[in-house]
C-alpha distance (Angstrom), angle and dihedral (degrees) to the residues before:
residue distance angle dihedral
M1 . . .
S2 3.78 . .
M3 3.78 121.6 .
I4 3.81 91.7 -112.6
Q5 3.80 92.9 53.2
E6 3.80 90.6 46.1
F7 3.79 91.3 50.6
K8 3.81 91.1 47.4
S9 3.82 91.9 52.4
F10 3.82 89.3 47.6
A11 3.81 95.0 48.0
M12 3.79 94.9 46.2
R13 3.80 97.2 53.1
G14 3.78 112.6 115.8
N15 3.81 96.3 -117.9
V16 3.79 93.6 54.3
V17 3.81 93.1 48.8
D18 3.83 91.1 46.6
M19 3.80 89.9 49.7
A20 3.80 91.8 49.9
V21 3.82 91.2 51.2
G22 3.82 89.6 48.4
I23 3.81 91.7 51.4
V24 3.81 92.8 50.2
I25 3.80 92.9 47.1
G26 3.82 90.4 44.6
G27 3.80 91.0 52.4
A28 3.79 91.6 50.3
F29 3.81 90.5 46.6
G30 3.81 89.7 51.0
K31 3.81 90.8 53.5
I32 3.80 91.1 49.5
V33 3.81 91.6 50.6
S34 3.82 91.7 45.9
S35 3.79 90.3 52.4
F36 3.82 90.8 45.9
V37 3.80 91.3 52.4
A38 3.82 96.8 42.3
D39 3.79 98.9 39.2
V40 3.82 105.9 27.8
L41 3.81 111.2 19.7
M42 3.79 105.6 36.0
P43 3.86 100.1 46.5
P44 3.85 93.4 62.6
I45 3.81 90.5 43.8
G46 3.80 89.2 49.9
L47 3.82 90.0 48.2
L48 3.80 90.6 51.9
L49 3.80 89.6 50.9
G50 3.82 92.5 53.1
N51 3.81 107.2 -77.9
V52 3.80 94.4 -51.0
D53 3.82 116.8 167.2
F54 3.79 104.2 -153.6
S55 3.80 93.2 -156.6
D56 3.82 88.6 61.0
L57 3.81 95.2 51.4
A58 3.79 107.5 112.0
V59 3.76 143.3 135.2
T60 3.78 116.2 -130.4
L61 3.78 109.4 -133.9
Q62 3.80 95.3 178.3
A63 3.78 126.4 10.6
A64 3.77 120.5 -124.3
S65 3.77 115.5 -89.9
E66 3.81 135.3 178.9
G67 3.78 108.3 -50.1
A68 3.82 95.1 -3.6
E69 3.76 130.0 88.3
A70 3.77 122.6 -133.4
V71 3.78 116.7 -85.9
T72 3.78 108.3 -129.8
L73 3.78 137.2 176.1
R74 3.82 102.3 -138.8
Y75 3.80 101.6 -159.3
G76 3.83 93.6 160.4
V77 3.80 91.2 66.5
F78 3.81 88.0 47.7
I79 3.83 90.2 53.8
Q80 3.81 89.8 52.4
T81 3.80 91.0 48.9
V82 3.82 91.2 50.9
V83 3.82 90.4 51.3
D84 3.83 88.7 49.2
F85 3.79 90.1 52.2
V86 3.81 93.9 48.3
I87 3.82 92.2 50.9
I88 3.83 93.2 46.8
A89 3.81 91.7 45.5
F90 3.81 91.0 50.1
A91 3.81 91.9 48.5
I92 3.81 91.1 50.2
F93 3.81 90.0 46.9
M94 3.80 90.5 53.8
V95 3.83 92.2 49.2
V96 3.80 92.1 48.9
K97 3.80 90.8 45.9
A98 3.82 90.9 51.9
M99 3.80 91.3 48.2
N100 3.80 91.4 49.2
T101 3.80 90.4 50.9
V102 3.81 91.3 51.9
M103 3.82 91.5 46.8
K104 3.82 91.2 48.4
K105 3.84 91.5 51.9
E106 3.80 89.7 51.2
E107 3.82 90.2 50.7
E108 3.83 92.3 48.3
A109 3.81 93.3 56.1
P110 3.81 105.9 100.8
P111 3.76 114.9 -119.4
P112 3.80 115.5 -111.9
P113 3.80 114.1 -96.0
P114 3.79 112.4 -92.2
E115 3.77 119.0 -100.9
P116 3.82 112.7 -99.7
S117 3.79 114.6 -105.1
K118 3.80 120.5 -107.3
E119 3.79 89.3 -103.5
E120 3.79 91.8 54.5
Q121 3.81 91.0 47.5
L122 3.80 90.8 50.5
L123 3.81 92.0 47.8
T124 3.81 90.0 49.0
E125 3.81 90.9 52.1
I126 3.84 90.6 49.2
R127 3.81 90.8 48.9
D128 3.80 91.7 49.1
A129 3.84 90.8 48.1
L130 3.82 91.1 51.2
R131 3.82 91.8 49.7
A132 3.79 90.6 49.9
R133 3.87 91.4 60.1
């Protein structure tokens, strides 16, 4: 089998395609959450803390000089990233929890009783015939 055919059979398996779709949706979801945190959640929190813009929070380790930019420790951006992570992790937790609940309900449903064997069916017919006499 050539390498191209082998790659094609690998790439077209259901699990790989499902994983690719999940990665694309996850990336889009991450962007939505990042925008929510940066543009909706953090401004009111910053306002409550005295008009603080978290993206501007930084400690200057070395001031800018000729030909070199300032070296800063931007902990405000880090705070926003941590909030992003917590929201995404919580959302994933809720999805997994819902899936586990659905799976548990499916497991709890009792299986249907097994079909009687041909011998049992024949014996039942004989019994019913004897009762009918």
